[in-house]
MIPAKOL-20027 format. One line per 3 residues: their letters; for each residue x, y, z of N, C-alpha, C. Coordinates in nm, 3 decimals, padded with zeros to 5 digits. Layout:
residues N
a> X,Y,Z,X,Y,Z,X,Y,Z ~ ...
***
This chain:
residues 219
mrp> -01.782,-06.604,01.263,-01.792,-06.618,01.135,-01.805,-06.465,01.158 ~ -01.626,-06.406,01.061,-01.643,-06.282,01.003,-01.732,-06.193,00.915 ~ -01.723,-06.071,00.914,-01.852,-06.026,00.837,-01.773,-06.018,00.691
rqf> -01.900,-06.062,00.619,-01.898,-06.065,00.458,-01.835,-05.919,00.409 ~ -01.744,-05.949,00.323,-01.653,-05.832,00.258,-01.752,-05.792,00.129 ~ -01.786,-05.905,00.067,-01.845,-05.866,-00.060,-01.983,-05.995,-00.081
dli> -02.129,-05.968,-00.118,-02.189,-05.968,-00.175,-02.201,-06.085,-00.291 ~ -02.190,-06.021,-00.413,-02.136,-06.090,-00.523,-01.969,-06.164,-00.561 ~ -01.978,-06.262,-00.542,-01.862,-06.297,-00.610,-01.863,-06.380,-00.735
afd> -01.770,-06.361,-00.874,-01.802,-06.407,-00.976,-01.672,-06.439,-01.018 ~ -01.677,-06.559,-01.091,-01.576,-06.626,-01.138,-01.560,-06.672,-01.224 ~ -01.448,-06.681,-01.329,-01.393,-06.708,-01.488,-01.455,-06.864,-01.417
wdg> -01.493,-06.935,-01.548,-01.498,-07.051,-01.591,-01.379,-07.120,-01.619 ~ -01.274,-07.125,-01.713,-01.171,-07.185,-01.797,-01.055,-07.189,-01.698 ~ -00.988,-07.224,-01.655,-00.888,-07.250,-01.586,-00.880,-07.165,-01.446
tlf> -01.022,-07.145,-01.389,-01.058,-07.112,-01.252,-01.145,-07.204,-01.156 ~ -01.236,-07.286,-01.256,-01.313,-07.369,-01.163,-01.280,-07.503,-01.268 ~ -01.271,-07.490,-01.372,-01.264,-07.633,-01.495,-01.105,-07.620,-01.547
dst> -01.083,-07.733,-01.516,-00.914,-07.793,-01.549,-00.953,-07.814,-01.697 ~ -00.916,-07.679,-01.787,-00.990,-07.710,-01.900,-00.891,-07.688,-01.981 ~ -00.746,-07.602,-01.923,-00.664,-07.537,-01.984,-00.625,-07.575,-02.138
aii> -00.548,-07.716,-02.087,-00.423,-07.773,-02.181,-00.522,-07.807,-02.304 ~ -00.623,-07.846,-02.283,-00.721,-07.921,-02.371,-00.764,-07.796,-02.456 ~ -00.834,-07.720,-02.413,-00.838,-07.568,-02.478,-00.718,-07.545,-02.600
vrc> -00.589,-07.532,-02.521,-00.472,-07.480,-02.631,-00.430,-07.582,-02.707 ~ -00.483,-07.711,-02.662,-00.458,-07.789,-02.793,-00.531,-07.830,-02.867 ~ -00.685,-07.786,-02.861,-00.788,-07.774,-02.993,-00.800,-07.655,-03.063
iqa> -00.745,-07.548,-02.974,-00.725,-07.421,-03.085,-00.610,-07.446,-03.166 ~ -00.512,-07.519,-03.134,-00.365,-07.576,-03.243,-00.409,-07.634,-03.382 ~ -00.539,-07.748,-03.304,-00.560,-07.835,-03.395,-00.664,-07.760,-03.534
avr> -00.767,-07.634,-03.413,-00.853,-07.591,-03.514,-00.745,-07.512,-03.634 ~ -00.644,-07.449,-03.602,-00.623,-07.355,-03.733,-00.516,-07.419,-03.778 ~ -00.461,-07.576,-03.765,-00.357,-07.647,-03.809,-00.527,-07.689,-03.940
dvg> -00.609,-07.726,-03.909,-00.736,-07.757,-03.979,-00.750,-07.694,-04.148 ~ -00.729,-07.578,-04.066,-00.782,-07.472,-04.182,-00.652,-07.383,-04.250 ~ -00.528,-07.462,-04.233,-00.381,-07.415,-04.289,-00.331,-07.313,-04.224
gtv> -00.354,-07.215,-04.112,-00.286,-07.141,-04.087,-00.185,-07.201,-03.998 ~ -00.075,-07.085,-03.951,00.033,-07.119,-03.878,-00.006,-07.143,-03.749 ~ 00.013,-07.262,-03.692,00.008,-07.332,-03.536,00.056,-07.225,-03.435
ptn> -00.061,-07.199,-03.390,00.013,-07.091,-03.226,00.082,-07.147,-03.131 ~ 00.224,-07.098,-03.076,00.291,-07.193,-02.937,00.192,-07.202,-02.858 ~ 00.208,-07.296,-02.746,00.152,-07.325,-02.645,00.118,-07.146,-02.583
eaa> 00.224,-07.100,-02.549,00.184,-06.975,-02.491,00.081,-06.846,-02.525 ~ 00.048,-06.840,-02.692,00.004,-06.800,-02.775,-00.123,-06.834,-02.790 ~ -00.158,-07.000,-02.764,-00.251,-07.009,-02.760,-00.351,-06.988,-02.638
syv> -00.257,-07.027,-02.507,-00.311,-06.964,-02.383,-00.398,-06.848,-02.363 ~ -00.257,-06.758,-02.396,-00.329,-06.621,-02.396,-00.466,-06.582,-02.428 ~ -00.504,-06.644,-02.530,-00.637,-06.579,-02.573,-00.759,-06.673,-02.473
igl> -00.736,-06.733,-02.417,-00.823,-06.794,-02.300,-00.869,-06.704,-02.234 ~ -01.031,-06.734,-02.258,-01.148,-06.606,-02.182,-01.200,-06.556,-02.258 ~ -01.127,-06.477,-02.388,-01.162,-06.388,-02.488,-01.277,-06.459,-02.547
glm> -01.396,-06.444,-02.606,-01.506,-06.441,-02.660,-01.434,-06.566,-02.795 ~ -01.495,-06.677,-02.824,-01.454,-06.751,-02.918,-01.346,-06.699,-03.048 ~ -01.444,-06.627,-03.126,-01.410,-06.577,-03.249,-01.288,-06.464,-03.229
qal> -01.283,-06.376,-03.137,-01.210,-06.272,-03.082,-01.072,-06.339,-03.058 ~ -01.074,-06.483,-03.001,-00.962,-06.552,-02.925,-00.892,-06.607,-03.062 ~ -00.964,-06.701,-03.124,-00.947,-06.766,-03.238,-00.882,-06.647,-03.394
aha> -00.898,-06.537,-03.348,-00.877,-06.494,-03.483,-00.705,-06.387,-03.400 ~ -00.742,-06.357,-03.246,-00.577,-06.373,-03.216,-00.481,-06.453,-03.240 ~ -00.543,-06.570,-03.209,-00.438,-06.692,-03.217,-00.419,-06.724,-03.352
apd> -00.498,-06.691,-03.480,-00.458,-06.759,-03.591,-00.454,-06.594,-03.705 ~ -00.337,-06.467,-03.642,-00.367,-06.414,-03.752,-00.348,-06.405,-03.874 ~ -00.286,-06.506,-03.897,-00.315,-06.512,-04.094,-00.398,-06.600,-04.137
vpa> -00.467,-06.642,-04.053,-00.629,-06.691,-04.130,-00.702,-06.588,-04.194 ~ -00.788,-06.601,-04.312,-00.840,-06.493,-04.378,-00.960,-06.489,-04.251 ~ -01.019,-06.345,-04.242,-01.181,-06.302,-04.185,-01.258,-06.384,-04.245
dqy> -01.293,-06.469,-04.371,-01.374,-06.511,-04.414,-01.381,-06.702,-04.384 ~ -01.282,-06.696,-04.332,-01.237,-06.843,-04.294,-01.303,-06.855,-04.136 ~ -01.312,-06.747,-04.026,-01.288,-06.754,-03.894,-01.429,-06.893,-03.882
pvl> -01.535,-06.853,-03.958,-01.675,-06.956,-03.959,-01.607,-07.060,-03.909 ~ -01.538,-07.130,-03.992,-01.514,-07.259,-04.037,-01.387,-07.274,-03.929 ~ -01.305,-07.160,-03.864,-01.202,-07.189,-03.776,-01.283,-07.227,-03.652
ger> -01.372,-07.135,-03.601,-01.496,-07.183,-03.544,-01.500,-07.313,-03.490 ~ -01.600,-07.369,-03.608,-01.668,-07.523,-03.624,-01.567,-07.586,-03.591 ~ -01.404,-07.580,-03.634,-01.312,-07.659,-03.600,-01.258,-07.690,-03.481
yrh> -01.291,-07.569,-03.416,-01.270,-07.605,-03.279,-01.383,-07.623,-03.168 ~ -01.473,-07.627,-03.213,-01.594,-07.678,-03.140,-01.568,-07.810,-03.181 ~ -01.517,-07.884,-03.255,-01.526,-08.009,-03.313,-01.435,-08.091,-03.225
hyl> -01.310,-08.015,-03.235,-01.205,-08.067,-03.116,-01.257,-08.076,-02.977 ~ -01.286,-08.012,-02.952,-01.381,-07.977,-02.774,-01.460,-08.071,-02.755 ~ -01.519,-08.051,-02.812,-01.661,-08.177,-02.793,-01.584,-08.361,-02.775
ahq> -01.512,-08.317,-02.904,-01.464,-08.485,-02.859,-01.338,-08.490,-02.749 ~ -01.353,-08.390,-02.638,-01.231,-08.437,-02.539,-01.333,-08.364,-02.389 ~ -01.438,-08.284,-02.434,-01.531,-08.234,-02.352,-01.528,-08.294,-02.197
ndi> -01.542,-08.428,-02.180,-01.550,-08.533,-02.130,-01.454,-08.592,-02.015 ~ -01.320,-08.524,-02.083,-01.198,-08.580,-02.006,-01.116,-08.458,-01.953 ~ -01.268,-08.333,-01.930,-01.256,-08.183,-01.811,-01.304,-08.268,-01.701
slf> -01.260,-08.191,-01.623,-01.310,-08.189,-01.473,-01.326,-08.076,-01.382 ~ -01.376,-08.033,-01.239,-01.341,-07.895,-01.167,-01.227,-07.951,-01.117 ~ -01.150,-07.847,-01.128,-01.026,-07.893,-00.994,-01.053,-07.935,-00.857
dgv> -01.014,-07.992,-00.797,-00.986,-08.061,-00.666,-01.027,-07.953,-00.586 ~ -01.115,-07.957,-00.473,-01.175,-07.841,-00.415,-01.273,-07.723,-00.416 ~ -01.278,-07.744,-00.572,-01.373,-07.670,-00.627,-01.530,-07.670,-00.529
lpm> -01.582,-07.804,-00.555,-01.668,-07.799,-00.473,-01.709,-07.775,-00.321 ~ -01.616,-07.820,-00.254,-01.622,-07.717,-00.108,-01.603,-07.622,-00.112 ~ -01.540,-07.536,-00.159,-01.527,-07.401,-00.164,-01.635,-07.320,-00.202
lsg> -01.700,-07.367,-00.315,-01.830,-07.312,-00.345,-01.958,-07.323,-00.272 ~ -01.945,-07.422,-00.183,-02.035,-07.456,-00.061,-02.029,-07.386,00.029 ~ -01.958,-07.370,00.082,-01.871,-07.308,00.186,-01.945,-07.142,00.133
lks> -01.936,-07.057,00.030,-01.956,-06.948,-00.002,-02.106,-06.925,00.012 ~ -02.203,-07.070,-00.063,-02.330,-07.061,-00.090,-02.404,-07.040,00.065 ~ -02.312,-07.101,00.178,-02.372,-07.143,00.294,-02.333,-07.014,00.361
rhh> -02.298,-06.894,00.362,-02.215,-06.765,00.388,-02.318,-06.666,00.314 ~ -02.398,-06.706,00.240,-02.517,-06.598,00.130,-02.463,-06.542,00.060 ~ -02.350,-06.560,-00.011,-02.285,-06.505,-00.094,-02.401,-06.482,-00.215
wla> -02.384,-06.388,-00.338,-02.452,-06.459,-00.430,-02.324,-06.524,-00.531 ~ -02.354,-06.592,-00.615,-02.268,-06.652,-00.686,-02.248,-06.636,-00.821 ~ -02.168,-06.603,-00.886,-02.211,-06.578,-01.059,-02.059,-06.648,-01.161
vat> -02.139,-06.676,-01.265,-02.028,-06.710,-01.396,-01.950,-06.575,-01.477 ~ -01.838,-06.573,-01.509,-01.861,-06.442,-01.608,-01.749,-06.517,-01.707 ~ -01.776,-06.588,-01.800,-01.697,-06.625,-01.881,-01.699,-06.612,-02.054
gks> -01.596,-06.624,-02.105,-01.565,-06.619,-02.203,-01.626,-06.751,-02.320 ~ -01.663,-06.837,-02.252,-01.749,-06.956,-02.287,-01.880,-06.834,-02.381 ~ -01.915,-06.989,-02.478,-02.045,-06.922,-02.494,-02.165,-06.991,-02.409
rrg> -02.268,-06.946,-02.424,-02.403,-06.974,-02.334,-02.415,-07.130,-02.355 ~ -02.420,-07.219,-02.507,-02.431,-07.357,-02.481,-02.331,-07.370,-02.421 ~ -02.155,-07.348,-02.469,-02.083,-07.421,-02.394,-02.103,-07.443,-02.211
lde> -02.141,-07.325,-02.167,-02.157,-07.298,-02.029,-02.257,-07.414,-01.945 ~ -02.357,-07.347,-02.043,-02.436,-07.494,-01.970,-02.460,-07.624,-02.019 ~ -02.365,-07.674,-02.104,-02.270,-07.842,-02.090,-02.222,-07.822,-01.971
alh> -02.148,-07.714,-01.968,-02.040,-07.804,-01.896,-02.099,-07.759,-01.753 ~ -02.180,-07.684,-01.713,-02.252,-07.723,-01.556,-02.340,-07.845,-01.563 ~ -02.387,-07.880,-01.663,-02.463,-07.999,-01.721,-02.348,-08.113,-01.677
ave> -02.298,-08.090,-01.735,-02.186,-08.209,-01.712,-02.106,-08.233,-01.603 ~ -02.057,-08.109,-01.494,-02.030,-08.162,-01.366,-02.181,-08.129,-01.247 ~ -02.252,-08.124,-01.324,-02.356,-08.133,-01.194,-02.365,-07.988,-01.100
lqg> -02.338,-07.901,-01.171,-02.340,-07.754,-01.075,-02.490,-07.667,-01.136 ~ -02.596,-07.698,-01.185,-02.707,-07.658,-01.270,-02.758,-07.625,-01.123 ~ -02.803,-07.494,-01.070,-02.830,-07.400,-01.013,-02.757,-07.379,-00.886
lfd> -02.660,-07.393,-00.861,-02.547,-07.335,-00.757,-02.518,-07.210,-00.766 ~ -02.513,-07.170,-00.932,-02.443,-07.010,-00.913,-02.650,-06.956,-00.975 ~ -02.599,-06.801,-00.909,-02.771,-06.734,-00.891,-02.754,-06.622,-01.055
gsr> -02.648,-06.619,-01.073,-02.614,-06.566,-01.218,-02.530,-06.579,-01.272 ~ -02.532,-06.581,-01.422,-02.381,-06.596,-01.521,-02.385,-06.525,-01.675 ~ -02.288,-06.461,-01.703,-02.310,-06.407,-01.842,-02.239,-06.449,-01.929
tad> -02.219,-06.408,-02.070,-02.111,-06.542,-02.124,-02.105,-06.477,-02.249 ~ -01.991,-06.479,-02.298,-01.958,-06.361,-02.424,-01.997,-06.363,-02.576 ~ -02.099,-06.482,-02.542,-02.163,-06.481,-02.731,-02.327,-06.369,-02.666
eta> -02.377,-06.361,-02.506,-02.485,-06.265,-02.481,-02.438,-06.113,-02.476 ~ -02.330,-06.091,-02.441,-02.275,-05.940,-02.413,-02.152,-05.937,-02.422 ~ -02.070,-05.779,-02.431,-01.954,-05.765,-02.455,-01.839,-05.902,-02.391
gkp> -01.743,-05.962,-02.470,-01.637,-05.995,-02.388,-01.548,-05.933,-02.310 ~ -01.448,-05.987,-02.257,-01.392,-05.963,-02.164,-01.273,-05.910,-02.282 ~ -01.185,-05.785,-02.180,-01.179,-05.728,-02.110,-01.292,-05.626,-02.082
spl> -01.444,-05.620,-02.161,-01.527,-05.517,-02.138,-01.549,-05.503,-01.977 ~ -01.607,-05.397,-01.891,-01.657,-05.413,-01.758,-01.817,-05.527,-01.790 ~ -01.859,-05.487,-01.919,-01.987,-05.517,-01.910,-02.049,-05.648,-01.860
mlq> -01.997,-05.762,-01.850,-02.035,-05.874,-01.813,-02.054,-05.818,-01.602 ~ -01.981,-05.779,-01.572,-01.976,-05.754,-01.421,-02.063,-05.678,-01.391 ~ -02.093,-05.521,-01.503,-02.197,-05.416,-01.467,-02.275,-05.454,-01.504
elm> -02.367,-05.558,-01.612,-02.524,-05.678,-01.558,-02.537,-05.726,-01.486 ~ -02.400,-05.827,-01.388,-02.441,-05.872,-01.263,-02.480,-05.833,-01.177 ~ -02.383,-05.708,-01.170,-02.398,-05.623,-01.056,-02.542,-05.544,-01.068
ref> -02.583,-05.539,-01.187,-02.712,-05.418,-01.173,-02.841,-05.545,-01.130 ~ -02.795,-05.668,-01.208,-02.883,-05.817,-01.195,-02.942,-05.813,-01.019 ~ -02.815,-05.825,-00.951,-02.826,-05.822,-00.814,-02.848,-05.685,-00.721
gvd> -02.799,-05.622,-00.802,-02.834,-05.457,-00.734,-02.706,-05.442,-00.608 ~ -02.599,-05.482,-00.685,-02.445,-05.488,-00.577,-02.379,-05.328,-00.618 ~ -02.325,-05.319,-00.553,-02.189,-05.172,-00.570,-02.080,-05.279,-00.614
prr> -01.963,-05.193,-00.670,-01.901,-05.262,-00.685,-01.810,-05.280,-00.623 ~ -01.765,-05.223,-00.478,-01.686,-05.189,-00.449,-01.710,-05.383,-00.353 ~ -01.925,-05.365,-00.359,-01.879,-05.550,-00.292,-01.886,-05.623,-00.405
tlm> -01.795,-05.622,-00.458,-01.865,-05.736,-00.607,-01.629,-05.783,-00.646 ~ -01.666,-05.914,-00.599,-01.529,-05.980,-00.649,-01.546,-06.067,-00.745 ~ -01.369,-06.019,-00.825,-01.403,-06.099,-00.959,-01.261,-06.231,-00.889
igd> -01.323,-06.349,-00.973,-01.165,-06.414,-00.953,-01.189,-06.477,-01.086 ~ -01.036,-06.455,-01.129,-01.024,-06.521,-01.275,-00.848,-06.569,-01.313 ~ -00.825,-06.668,-01.399,-00.676,-06.706,-01.428,-00.627,-06.625,-01.533
tth> -00.690,-06.506,-01.584,-00.597,-06.439,-01.648,-00.608,-06.307,-01.691 ~ -00.491,-06.219,-01.732,-00.514,-06.086,-01.723,-00.657,-06.006,-01.822 ~ -00.700,-06.050,-01.920,-00.855,-06.017,-01.950,-00.963,-06.060,-01.792
dlq> -00.941,-06.103,-01.696,-01.014,-06.124,-01.611,-01.036,-06.053,-01.499 ~ -00.896,-05.977,-01.493,-00.845,-05.879,-01.413,-00.811,-05.750,-01.467 ~ -00.876,-05.728,-01.559,-00.835,-05.637,-01.654,-01.008,-05.577,-01.631
mal> -01.082,-05.680,-01.659,-01.231,-05.688,-01.646,-01.297,-05.593,-01.498 ~ -01.231,-05.683,-01.437,-01.256,-05.639,-01.225,-01.209,-05.495,-01.264 ~ -01.108,-05.450,-01.320,-01.033,-05.318,-01.301,-01.148,-05.174,-01.359
nag> -01.164,-05.254,-01.456,-01.263,-05.163,-01.564,-01.391,-05.117,-01.501 ~ -01.428,-05.231,-01.436,-01.573,-05.262,-01.369,-01.580,-05.178,-01.266 ~ -01.442,-05.137,-01.154,-01.433,-05.112,-01.053,-01.463,-05.190,-00.950
cvs> -01.400,-05.321,-00.988,-01.443,-05.443,-00.924,-01.326,-05.492,-00.855 ~ -01.314,-05.563,-00.732,-01.195,-05.627,-00.661,-01.192,-05.703,-00.727 ~ -01.055,-05.795,-00.721,-00.997,-05.904,-00.820,-00.937,-05.964,-00.716
vgv> -00.905,-06.154,-00.736,-00.818,-06.188,-00.684,-00.807,-06.297,-00.818 ~ -00.674,-06.317,-00.863,-00.613,-06.412,-00.963,-00.572,-06.545,-00.885 ~ -00.560,-06.625,-01.011,-00.500,-06.744,-00.995,-00.366,-06.783,-01.019
syg> -00.319,-06.833,-01.024,-00.200,-06.863,-01.088,-00.199,-06.990,-01.165 ~ -00.285,-07.074,-01.168,-00.275,-07.252,-01.185,-00.379,-07.260,-01.309 ~ -00.415,-07.144,-01.396,-00.475,-07.170,-01.523,-00.417,-07.102,-01.640
ahe> -00.429,-07.039,-01.766,-00.366,-06.991,-01.853,-00.264,-06.912,-01.881 ~ -00.272,-06.826,-01.733,-00.197,-06.700,-01.775,-00.063,-06.701,-01.655 ~ 00.051,-06.670,-01.721,00.113,-06.679,-01.614,00.120,-06.567,-01.482
pgg> 00.149,-06.545,-01.368,00.096,-06.470,-01.287,00.172,-06.344,-01.291 ~ 00.272,-06.332,-01.359,00.391,-06.237,-01.366,00.297,-06.105,-01.388 ~ 00.240,-06.115,-01.529,00.117,-05.982,-01.555,-00.013,-05.950,-01.479
faa> -00.004,-05.989,-01.365,-00.109,-05.996,-01.310,-00.089,-05.840,-01.173 ~ 00.056,-05.837,-01.151,00.033,-05.747,-01.062,-00.032,-05.597,-01.125 ~ 00.037,-05.568,-01.238,-00.068,-05.420,-01.311,-00.158,-05.366,-01.280
lap> -00.259,-05.517,-01.261,-00.390,-05.504,-01.249,-00.426,-05.487,-01.141 ~ -00.351,-05.504,-01.011,-00.381,-05.518,-00.892,-00.502,-05.624,-00.817 ~ -00.464,-05.717,-00.819,-00.522,-05.772,-00.771,-00.514,-05.797,-00.663
rfv> -00.625,-05.834,-00.493,-00.605,-05.787,-00.382,-00.534,-05.914,-00.349 ~ -00.543,-06.036,-00.433,-00.474,-06.159,-00.380,-00.424,-06.245,-00.530 ~ -00.323,-06.316,-00.544,-00.299,-06.449,-00.596,-00.279,-06.542,-00.555
ahs> -00.378,-06.645,-00.589,-00.399,-06.803,-00.530,-00.287,-06.884,-00.612 ~ -00.189,-06.995,-00.541,-00.186,-07.082,-00.626,-00.234,-07.201,-00.626 ~ -00.364,-07.229,-00.517,-00.396,-07.331,-00.591,-00.549,-07.307,-00.534
vre> -00.631,-07.403,-00.571,-00.784,-07.377,-00.496,-00.770,-07.402,-00.364 ~ -00.685,-07.491,-00.296,-00.679,-07.476,-00.152,-00.665,-07.334,-00.075 ~ -00.574,-07.279,-00.108,-00.496,-07.076,-00.131,-00.602,-07.027,-00.139
lhe> -00.679,-07.050,-00.195,-00.825,-06.929,-00.248,-00.907,-06.989,-00.188 ~ -00.968,-07.102,-00.168,-01.068,-07.140,-00.068,-01.027,-07.085,00.060 ~ -00.890,-07.099,00.159,-00.889,-07.008,00.249,-00.876,-06.850,00.284
wld> -00.820,-06.804,00.185,-00.855,-06.646,00.110,-00.996,-06.645,00.144 ~ -01.063,-06.660,00.050,-01.235,-06.648,00.089,-01.286,-06.654,00.210 ~ -01.222,-06.768,00.279,-01.282,-06.782,00.397,-01.270,-06.677,00.499
qha> -01.119,-06.611,00.533,-01.083,-06.529,00.573,-01.113,-06.323,00.518 ~ -01.166,-06.354,00.425,-01.100,-06.207,00.369,-01.253,-06.221,00.327 ~ -01.344,-06.300,00.261,-01.457,-06.312,00.130,-01.593,-06.228,00.258
***
């Protein structure tokens, strides 16, 4: 067994572990349509995935007045709840996480979801108890602020150099850079990987299998 390089491994949720990008895009578009805003393109809607909900919706619907944001958020949650049972983990995620646990890494989630949303998602895929810690956008600063990772590192007493952040968006990689942590990007989620290079990820995985193999060799 290779020496462990990282003590704490933090994962983004949507688009990294959970195959939810397409449904989130459609729900954002439907919510904006419901309140009479200009419906964002697929690219514009996918760009905001990973941000906190209100920040994401405001960015995706700049012509919607701020006093309509609560309604916009409610409409997004309405559409998402109608489809949440259609979403599942990417193939290969469970064996990958189990392998990391067997090597005694601390595993965490750092997500733009709400606490309620993350807890419901973990319950739906029966992953309660697998992660040692988590932070959500409604209980701390949203991405790309480093605060989520800083709080997790303090919780587990881990140095940034021993912390790895894995995500599918530039928001995830920028958060890792801001926190002084190593990052790995995945190209199968919300953001095109062309924007990753400037944020210096250690590796970009094009599938869960590639990510698993890299973690076996380098984590």
